[in-house]
N, CA, C and O atoms as a GROMACS GRO file, in nm:
protein
  440
    1LEU      N    1  -7.874  -1.486   6.504
    1LEU     CA    2  -7.821  -1.340   6.516
    1LEU      C    3  -7.887  -1.277   6.641
    1LEU      O    4  -7.819  -1.215   6.722
    2GLN      N    5  -8.017  -1.294   6.656
    2GLN     CA    6  -8.095  -1.219   6.770
    2GLN      C    7  -8.038  -1.280   6.901
    2GLN      O    8  -7.994  -1.210   6.992
    3LYS      N    9  -8.040  -1.408   6.906
    3LYS     CA   10  -7.992  -1.465   7.033
    3LYS      C   11  -7.825  -1.439   7.076
    3LYS      O   12  -7.783  -1.427   7.190
    4ALA      N   13  -7.757  -1.435   6.968
    4ALA     CA   14  -7.612  -1.379   6.976
    4ALA      C   15  -7.617  -1.230   7.050
    4ALA      O   16  -7.545  -1.205   7.147
    5ALA      N   17  -7.708  -1.138   6.997
    5ALA     CA   18  -7.700  -1.011   7.029
    5ALA      C   19  -7.755  -1.000   7.179
    5ALA      O   20  -7.706  -0.915   7.254
    6ILE      N   21  -7.852  -1.079   7.219
    6ILE     CA   22  -7.902  -1.076   7.353
    6ILE      C   23  -7.781  -1.136   7.445
    6ILE      O   24  -7.742  -1.078   7.547
    7ARG      N   25  -7.733  -1.238   7.403
    7ARG     CA   26  -7.637  -1.321   7.490
    7ARG      C   27  -7.516  -1.223   7.489
    7ARG      O   28  -7.467  -1.214   7.601
    8ASN      N   29  -7.460  -1.153   7.402
    8ASN     CA   30  -7.342  -1.057   7.395
    8ASN      C   31  -7.380  -0.954   7.491
    8ASN      O   32  -7.292  -0.925   7.572
    9THR      N   33  -7.483  -0.896   7.499
    9THR     CA   34  -7.527  -0.773   7.587
    9THR      C   35  -7.537  -0.812   7.734
    9THR      O   36  -7.519  -0.728   7.821
   10LEU      N   37  -7.567  -0.944   7.764
   10LEU     CA   38  -7.574  -0.997   7.885
   10LEU      C   39  -7.439  -1.010   7.935
   10LEU      O   40  -7.411  -0.969   8.048
   11GLU      N   41  -7.336  -1.076   7.845
   11GLU     CA   42  -7.196  -1.088   7.893
   11GLU      C   43  -7.120  -0.943   7.906
   11GLU      O   44  -7.032  -0.922   7.989
   12GLN      N   45  -7.167  -0.845   7.811
   12GLN     CA   46  -7.080  -0.725   7.823
   12GLN      C   47  -7.143  -0.628   7.913
   12GLN      O   48  -7.068  -0.550   7.974
   13ALA      N   49  -7.264  -0.621   7.930
   13ALA     CA   50  -7.337  -0.524   8.008
   13ALA      C   51  -7.408  -0.569   8.139
   13ALA      O   52  -7.453  -0.489   8.221
   14GLY      N   53  -7.413  -0.684   8.150
   14GLY     CA   54  -7.480  -0.775   8.259
   14GLY      C   55  -7.630  -0.747   8.280
   14GLY      O   56  -7.680  -0.753   8.392
   15ILE      N   57  -7.702  -0.717   8.167
   15ILE     CA   58  -7.844  -0.700   8.169
   15ILE      C   59  -7.914  -0.778   8.063
   15ILE      O   60  -7.854  -0.797   7.958
   16GLU      N   61  -8.031  -0.824   8.079
   16GLU     CA   62  -8.097  -0.890   7.979
   16GLU      C   63  -8.173  -0.783   7.904
   16GLU      O   64  -8.220  -0.682   7.957
   17ILE      N   65  -8.184  -0.818   7.764
   17ILE     CA   66  -8.258  -0.702   7.688
   17ILE      C   67  -8.361  -0.767   7.591
   17ILE      O   68  -8.356  -0.886   7.559
   18GLU      N   69  -8.450  -0.682   7.548
   18GLU     CA   70  -8.531  -0.710   7.443
   18GLU      C   71  -8.526  -0.621   7.309
   18GLU      O   72  -8.553  -0.501   7.303
   19LEU      N   73  -8.486  -0.705   7.200
   19LEU     CA   74  -8.464  -0.637   7.081
   19LEU      C   75  -8.596  -0.575   7.039
   19LEU      O   76  -8.701  -0.639   7.041
   20THR      N   77  -8.586  -0.440   6.999
   20THR     CA   78  -8.698  -0.380   6.953
   20THR      C   79  -8.699  -0.318   6.793
   20THR      O   80  -8.800  -0.276   6.735
   21GLY      N   81  -8.579  -0.322   6.745
   21GLY     CA   82  -8.573  -0.292   6.614
   21GLY      C   83  -8.428  -0.309   6.546
   21GLY      O   84  -8.327  -0.351   6.603
   22ILE      N   85  -8.437  -0.269   6.414
   22ILE     CA   86  -8.307  -0.277   6.353
   22ILE      C   87  -8.267  -0.145   6.289
   22ILE      O   88  -8.346  -0.073   6.228
   23LEU      N   89  -8.135  -0.119   6.309
   23LEU     CA   90  -8.091   0.011   6.243
   23LEU      C   91  -8.030  -0.018   6.106
   23LEU      O   92  -8.053   0.058   6.011
   24ARG      N   93  -7.952  -0.125   6.092
   24ARG     CA   94  -7.868  -0.160   5.988
   24ARG      C   95  -7.846  -0.303   5.966
   24ARG      O   96  -7.825  -0.370   6.068
   25VAL      N   97  -7.847  -0.360   5.858
   25VAL     CA   98  -7.796  -0.498   5.811
   25VAL      C   99  -7.687  -0.462   5.719
   25VAL      O  100  -7.712  -0.395   5.619
   26SER      N  101  -7.556  -0.506   5.749
   26SER     CA  102  -7.450  -0.482   5.645
   26SER      C  103  -7.389  -0.617   5.600
   26SER      O  104  -7.384  -0.707   5.684
   27TYR      N  105  -7.348  -0.636   5.488
   27TYR     CA  106  -7.298  -0.758   5.440
   27TYR      C  107  -7.167  -0.722   5.357
   27TYR      O  108  -7.175  -0.640   5.266
   28THR      N  109  -7.051  -0.781   5.389
   28THR     CA  110  -6.931  -0.774   5.333
   28THR      C  111  -6.869  -0.887   5.284
   28THR      O  112  -6.812  -0.963   5.362
   29PRO      N  113  -6.872  -0.909   5.161
   29PRO     CA  114  -6.803  -1.031   5.096
   29PRO      C  115  -6.658  -1.021   5.095
   29PRO      O  116  -6.601  -0.915   5.068
   30GLN      N  117  -6.585  -1.150   5.130
   30GLN     CA  118  -6.438  -1.132   5.125
   30GLN      C  119  -6.398  -1.244   5.035
   30GLN      O  120  -6.487  -1.309   4.979
   31ASP      N  121  -6.275  -1.273   5.016
   31ASP     CA  122  -6.233  -1.402   4.945
   31ASP      C  123  -6.276  -1.536   4.983
   31ASP      O  124  -6.321  -1.611   4.896
   32ASN      N  125  -6.267  -1.574   5.098
   32ASN     CA  126  -6.300  -1.678   5.166
   32ASN      C  127  -6.413  -1.683   5.272
   32ASN      O  128  -6.443  -1.790   5.327
   33PHE      N  129  -6.472  -1.574   5.299
   33PHE     CA  130  -6.566  -1.553   5.386
   33PHE      C  131  -6.661  -1.434   5.358
   33PHE      O  132  -6.634  -1.356   5.267
   34ALA      N  133  -6.771  -1.419   5.432
   34ALA     CA  134  -6.842  -1.287   5.427
   34ALA      C  135  -6.878  -1.251   5.571
   34ALA      O  136  -6.890  -1.328   5.666
   35ARG      N  137  -6.893  -1.126   5.568
   35ARG     CA  138  -6.920  -1.082   5.709
   35ARG      C  139  -7.058  -1.015   5.695
   35ARG      O  140  -7.083  -0.937   5.603
   36LEU      N  141  -7.159  -1.055   5.803
   36LEU     CA  142  -7.288  -1.005   5.807
   36LEU      C  143  -7.303  -0.944   5.940
   36LEU      O  144  -7.288  -1.013   6.041
   37ARG      N  145  -7.336  -0.801   5.947
   37ARG     CA  146  -7.359  -0.744   6.082
   37ARG      C  147  -7.498  -0.698   6.084
   37ARG      O  148  -7.550  -0.651   5.983
   38VAL      N  149  -7.562  -0.710   6.196
   38VAL     CA  150  -7.690  -0.650   6.226
   38VAL      C  151  -7.674  -0.544   6.355
   38VAL      O  152  -7.631  -0.584   6.464
   39LEU      N  153  -7.709  -0.412   6.333
   39LEU     CA  154  -7.713  -0.325   6.449
   39LEU      C  155  -7.874  -0.317   6.497
   39LEU      O  156  -7.968  -0.277   6.428
   40TYR      N  157  -7.876  -0.364   6.628
   40TYR     CA  158  -8.027  -0.378   6.677
   40TYR      C  159  -8.042  -0.252   6.780
   40TYR      O  160  -7.946  -0.200   6.837
   41VAL      N  161  -8.164  -0.215   6.794
   41VAL     CA  162  -8.218  -0.131   6.899
   41VAL      C  163  -8.278  -0.221   7.006
   41VAL      O  164  -8.354  -0.315   6.980
   42ALA      N  165  -8.238  -0.186   7.132
   42ALA     CA  166  -8.310  -0.271   7.231
   42ALA      C  167  -8.338  -0.187   7.364
   42ALA      O  168  -8.304  -0.070   7.383
   43ARG      N  169  -8.402  -0.267   7.446
   43ARG     CA  170  -8.447  -0.209   7.581
   43ARG      C  171  -8.427  -0.304   7.678
   43ARG      O  172  -8.445  -0.423   7.654
   44PRO      N  173  -8.382  -0.255   7.811
   44PRO     CA  174  -8.369  -0.372   7.916
   44PRO      C  175  -8.506  -0.442   7.948
   44PRO      O  176  -8.614  -0.383   7.952
   45VAL      N  177  -8.489  -0.554   7.967
   45VAL     CA  178  -8.619  -0.627   8.021
   45VAL      C  179  -8.669  -0.570   8.150
   45VAL      O  180  -8.788  -0.548   8.170
   46ASP      N  181  -8.560  -0.545   8.250
   46ASP     CA  182  -8.588  -0.477   8.385
   46ASP      C  183  -8.511  -0.357   8.397
   46ASP      O  184  -8.389  -0.356   8.415
   47GLU      N  185  -8.591  -0.247   8.385
   47GLU     CA  186  -8.515  -0.114   8.383
   47GLU      C  187  -8.436  -0.092   8.516
   47GLU      O  188  -8.340  -0.016   8.516
   48ASN      N  189  -8.471  -0.150   8.620
   48ASN     CA  190  -8.400  -0.147   8.738
   48ASN      C  191  -8.291  -0.248   8.773
   48ASN      O  192  -8.232  -0.250   8.881
   49ALA      N  193  -8.268  -0.332   8.671
   49ALA     CA  194  -8.164  -0.428   8.688
   49ALA      C  195  -8.016  -0.347   8.690
   49ALA      O  196  -7.991  -0.259   8.607
   50PRO      N  197  -7.927  -0.384   8.786
   50PRO     CA  198  -7.803  -0.313   8.777
   50PRO      C  199  -7.710  -0.375   8.666
   50PRO      O  200  -7.701  -0.494   8.634
   51LEU      N  201  -7.646  -0.269   8.618
   51LEU     CA  202  -7.536  -0.284   8.515
   51LEU      C  203  -7.429  -0.351   8.552
   51LEU      O  204  -7.404  -0.350   8.672
   52LYS      N  205  -7.352  -0.414   8.474
   52LYS     CA  206  -7.219  -0.475   8.525
   52LYS      C  207  -7.118  -0.360   8.555
   52LYS      O  208  -7.103  -0.268   8.476
   53THR      N  209  -7.051  -0.368   8.666
   53THR     CA  210  -6.956  -0.275   8.712
   53THR      C  211  -6.817  -0.330   8.728
   53THR      O  212  -6.723  -0.251   8.732
   54VAL      N  213  -6.799  -0.448   8.737
   54VAL     CA  214  -6.674  -0.519   8.756
   54VAL      C  215  -6.594  -0.563   8.610
   54VAL      O  216  -6.641  -0.648   8.535
   55PRO      N  217  -6.500  -0.509   8.589
   55PRO     CA  218  -6.439  -0.543   8.456
   55PRO      C  219  -6.398  -0.698   8.447
   55PRO      O  220  -6.361  -0.760   8.547
   56ASP      N  221  -6.407  -0.751   8.330
   56ASP     CA  222  -6.369  -0.897   8.300
   56ASP      C  223  -6.325  -0.896   8.155
   56ASP      O  224  -6.298  -0.799   8.085
   57TYR      N  225  -6.321  -1.044   8.120
   57TYR     CA  226  -6.275  -1.056   7.983
   57TYR      C  227  -6.370  -0.994   7.877
   57TYR      O  228  -6.322  -0.956   7.770
   58GLU      N  229  -6.492  -0.983   7.901
   58GLU     CA  230  -6.582  -0.948   7.805
   58GLU      C  231  -6.589  -0.786   7.784
   58GLU      O  232  -6.603  -0.737   7.672
   59SER      N  233  -6.581  -0.715   7.894
   59SER     CA  234  -6.598  -0.575   7.894
   59SER      C  235  -6.530  -0.510   8.009
   59SER      O  236  -6.483  -0.583   8.096
   60LEU      N  237  -6.519  -0.379   8.019
   60LEU     CA  238  -6.484  -0.308   8.139
   60LEU      C  239  -6.596  -0.272   8.238
   60LEU      O  240  -6.578  -0.232   8.353
   61GLY      N  241  -6.704  -0.289   8.183
   61GLY     CA  242  -6.835  -0.262   8.259
   61GLY      C  243  -6.938  -0.187   8.176
   61GLY      O  244  -6.925  -0.187   8.053
   62ALA      N  245  -7.038  -0.123   8.234
   62ALA     CA  246  -7.143  -0.077   8.161
   62ALA      C  247  -7.201   0.058   8.236
   62ALA      O  248  -7.204   0.063   8.359
   63ALA      N  249  -7.239   0.150   8.166
   63ALA     CA  250  -7.310   0.257   8.226
   63ALA      C  251  -7.424   0.311   8.128
   63ALA      O  252  -7.425   0.290   8.007
   64TRP      N  253  -7.518   0.384   8.198
   64TRP     CA  254  -7.615   0.450   8.127
   64TRP      C  255  -7.557   0.593   8.107
   64TRP      O  256  -7.515   0.657   8.203
   65VAL      N  257  -7.556   0.644   7.977
   65VAL     CA  258  -7.518   0.775   7.974
   65VAL      C  259  -7.609   0.848   7.862
   65VAL      O  260  -7.677   0.786   7.781
   66THR      N  261  -7.601   0.970   7.868
   66THR     CA  262  -7.665   1.061   7.750
   66THR      C  263  -7.578   1.081   7.627
   66THR      O  264  -7.456   1.066   7.635
   67VAL      N  265  -7.634   1.111   7.521
   67VAL     CA  266  -7.592   1.126   7.394
   67VAL      C  267  -7.456   1.217   7.412
   67VAL      O  268  -7.350   1.189   7.357
   68ASP      N  269  -7.474   1.323   7.494
   68ASP     CA  270  -7.377   1.421   7.516
   68ASP      C  271  -7.246   1.365   7.592
   68ASP      O  272  -7.128   1.385   7.568
   69GLU      N  273  -7.313   1.282   7.703
   69GLU     CA  274  -7.187   1.231   7.782
   69GLU      C  275  -7.115   1.117   7.701
   69GLU      O  276  -7.008   1.076   7.746
   70LEU      N  277  -7.160   1.069   7.597
   70LEU     CA  278  -7.103   0.964   7.531
   70LEU      C  279  -6.988   1.006   7.463
   70LEU      O  280  -6.895   0.927   7.448
   71ALA      N  281  -6.981   1.140   7.414
   71ALA     CA  282  -6.861   1.186   7.349
   71ALA      C  283  -6.748   1.191   7.431
   71ALA      O  284  -6.637   1.189   7.377
   72SER      N  285  -6.759   1.197   7.564
   72SER     CA  286  -6.628   1.189   7.648
   72SER      C  287  -6.587   1.056   7.687
   72SER      O  288  -6.493   1.045   7.766
   73LEU      N  289  -6.647   0.950   7.641
   73LEU     CA  290  -6.612   0.813   7.671
   73LEU      C  291  -6.525   0.759   7.556
   73LEU      O  292  -6.542   0.801   7.441
   74LYS      N  293  -6.433   0.668   7.587
   74LYS     CA  294  -6.352   0.586   7.492
   74LYS      C  295  -6.415   0.452   7.454
   74LYS      O  296  -6.400   0.356   7.529
   75CYS      N  297  -6.483   0.441   7.342
   75CYS     CA  298  -6.551   0.331   7.305
   75CYS      C  299  -6.454   0.248   7.209
   75CYS      O  300  -6.367   0.307   7.146
   76ARG      N  301  -6.470   0.131   7.201
   76ARG     CA  302  -6.398   0.037   7.116
   76ARG      C  303  -6.415   0.069   6.965
   76ARG      O  304  -6.320   0.053   6.889
   77GLY      N  305  -6.513   0.106   6.928
   77GLY     CA  306  -6.568   0.143   6.786
   77GLY      C  307  -6.635   0.279   6.782
   77GLY      O  308  -6.673   0.347   6.878
   78LYS      N  309  -6.643   0.306   6.650
   78LYS     CA  310  -6.717   0.429   6.624
   78LYS      C  311  -6.866   0.437   6.618
   78LYS      O  312  -6.929   0.542   6.611
   79GLU      N  313  -6.924   0.302   6.623
   79GLU     CA  314  -7.077   0.302   6.613
   79GLU      C  315  -7.154   0.366   6.716
   79GLU      O  316  -7.254   0.428   6.682
   80PRO      N  317  -7.119   0.358   6.850
   80PRO     CA  318  -7.221   0.438   6.925
   80PRO      C  319  -7.225   0.572   6.910
   80PRO      O  320  -7.332   0.632   6.926
   81ASN      N  321  -7.101   0.642   6.875
   81ASN     CA  322  -7.102   0.784   6.838
   81ASN      C  323  -7.179   0.825   6.719
   81ASN      O  324  -7.217   0.940   6.702
   82GLU      N  325  -7.200   0.730   6.637
   82GLU     CA  326  -7.279   0.746   6.508
   82GLU      C  327  -7.416   0.723   6.526
   82GLU      O  328  -7.504   0.803   6.494
   83TRP      N  329  -7.434   0.599   6.586
   83TRP     CA  330  -7.576   0.563   6.602
   83TRP      C  331  -7.661   0.615   6.708
   83TRP      O  332  -7.781   0.632   6.687
   84PHE      N  333  -7.602   0.645   6.836
   84PHE     CA  334  -7.682   0.709   6.947
   84PHE      C  335  -7.748   0.841   6.910
   84PHE      O  336  -7.862   0.863   6.951
   85PRO      N  337  -7.688   0.925   6.839
   85PRO     CA  338  -7.739   1.043   6.809
   85PRO      C  339  -7.844   1.044   6.682
   85PRO      O  340  -7.935   1.124   6.663
   86TYR      N  341  -7.809   0.939   6.609
   86TYR     CA  342  -7.928   0.898   6.489
   86TYR      C  343  -8.043   0.878   6.554
   86TYR      O  344  -8.140   0.949   6.528
   87VAL      N  345  -8.053   0.770   6.656
   87VAL     CA  346  -8.158   0.729   6.730
   87VAL      C  347  -8.231   0.834   6.811
   87VAL      O  348  -8.353   0.843   6.811
   88ALA      N  349  -8.150   0.913   6.881
   88ALA     CA  350  -8.198   1.015   6.977
   88ALA      C  351  -8.263   1.120   6.869
   88ALA      O  352  -8.362   1.180   6.912
   89GLN      N  353  -8.230   1.146   6.762
   89GLN     CA  354  -8.288   1.254   6.659
   89GLN      C  355  -8.408   1.197   6.582
   89GLN      O  356  -8.466   1.266   6.498
   90GLY      N  357  -8.445   1.073   6.610
   90GLY     CA  358  -8.575   1.022   6.558
   90GLY      C  359  -8.529   0.955   6.418
   90GLY      O  360  -8.616   0.946   6.332
   91GLY      N  361  -8.425   0.916   6.395
   91GLY     CA  362  -8.376   0.823   6.289
   91GLY      C  363  -8.464   0.708   6.250
   91GLY      O  364  -8.538   0.666   6.338
   92LYS      N  365  -8.466   0.658   6.146
   92LYS     CA  366  -8.544   0.537   6.095
   92LYS      C  367  -8.495   0.420   6.184
   92LYS      O  368  -8.374   0.399   6.197
   93ILE      N  369  -8.584   0.348   6.242
   93ILE     CA  370  -8.566   0.215   6.306
   93ILE      C  371  -8.651   0.113   6.247
   93ILE      O  372  -8.772   0.118   6.268
   94TYR      N  373  -8.598   0.015   6.170
   94TYR     CA  374  -8.670  -0.088   6.103
   94TYR      C  375  -8.729  -0.210   6.210
   94TYR      O  376  -8.668  -0.258   6.305
   95PRO      N  377  -8.848  -0.238   6.169
   95PRO     CA  378  -8.926  -0.350   6.266
   95PRO      C  379  -8.836  -0.469   6.274
   95PRO      O  380  -8.756  -0.488   6.181
   96MET      N  381  -8.841  -0.550   6.374
   96MET     CA  382  -8.763  -0.673   6.389
   96MET      C  383  -8.812  -0.776   6.285
   96MET      O  384  -8.741  -0.874   6.263
   97ASP      N  385  -8.927  -0.760   6.221
   97ASP     CA  386  -8.968  -0.865   6.131
   97ASP      C  387  -8.912  -0.837   5.995
   97ASP      O  388  -8.951  -0.896   5.894
   98LEU      N  389  -8.810  -0.736   5.997
   98LEU     CA  390  -8.748  -0.718   5.870
   98LEU      C  391  -8.662  -0.839   5.826
   98LEU      O  392  -8.645  -0.876   5.710
   99MET      N  393  -8.609  -0.898   5.946
   99MET     CA  394  -8.517  -1.027   5.924
   99MET      C  395  -8.592  -1.143   5.960
   99MET      O  396  -8.606  -1.160   6.082
  100LEU      N  397  -8.642  -1.224   5.886
  100LEU     CA  398  -8.708  -1.352   5.914
  100LEU      C  399  -8.649  -1.463   5.866
  100LEU      O  400  -8.578  -1.452   5.765
  101SER      N  401  -8.665  -1.577   5.920
  101SER     CA  402  -8.616  -1.702   5.870
  101SER      C  403  -8.666  -1.739   5.722
  101SER      O  404  -8.784  -1.715   5.692
  102GLU      N  405  -8.581  -1.796   5.630
  102GLU     CA  406  -8.623  -1.828   5.509
  102GLU      C  407  -8.736  -1.910   5.510
  102GLU      O  408  -8.740  -2.008   5.585
  103GLY      N  409  -8.833  -1.879   5.431
  103GLY     CA  410  -8.970  -1.968   5.423
  103GLY      C  411  -9.067  -1.905   5.524
  103GLY      O  412  -9.187  -1.926   5.505
  104ALA      N  413  -9.033  -1.837   5.620
  104ALA     CA  414  -9.120  -1.779   5.712
  104ALA      C  415  -9.239  -1.697   5.635
  104ALA      O  416  -9.218  -1.622   5.540
  105PRO      N  417  -9.356  -1.718   5.686
  105PRO     CA  418  -9.480  -1.658   5.613
  105PRO      C  419  -9.480  -1.498   5.641
  105PRO      O  420  -9.439  -1.449   5.746
  106PRO      N  421  -9.530  -1.428   5.539
  106PRO     CA  422  -9.520  -1.275   5.579
  106PRO      C  423  -9.611  -1.250   5.687
  106PRO      O  424  -9.708  -1.325   5.703
  107LYS      N  425  -9.591  -1.154   5.761
  107LYS     CA  426  -9.680  -1.106   5.868
  107LYS      C  427  -9.790  -0.998   5.821
  107LYS      O  428  -9.764  -0.903   5.747
  108ALA      N  429  -9.898  -1.024   5.868
  108ALA     CA  430 -10.026  -0.924   5.817
  108ALA      C  431  -9.997  -0.793   5.862
  108ALA      O  432  -9.957  -0.767   5.976
  109GLY      N  433 -10.017  -0.713   5.776
  109GLY     CA  434 -10.000  -0.570   5.797
  109GLY      C  435  -9.859  -0.514   5.770
  109GLY      O  436  -9.831  -0.394   5.772
  110ALA      N  437  -9.778  -0.607   5.746
  110ALA     CA  438  -9.628  -0.563   5.724
  110ALA      C  439  -9.601  -0.522   5.591
  110ALA      O  440  -9.488  -0.486   5.560
   0.00000   0.00000   0.00000
């Protein structure tokens, strides 16, 4: 999942990121499948890297915006408008080691 989040961000925003935390893990069972979603917090590997500006199949582009500016943008989903203010107001961000591979040893101090 982590590799997919990093790859998806590169495809849609044009920048490499480092995942720094987890906001939510959600699981929705269906009749023939189950949906597992993880909402990550991340930061750019290079804060000076240019964002994607040319629309393509993956996205219309990317931009750095404030929480207030976000309200005026049309997003595909409601998550940015829910989670950006949550993080900006100091909401709980869980450590990345919340999700480890099965059988991974516990981390000291965790």
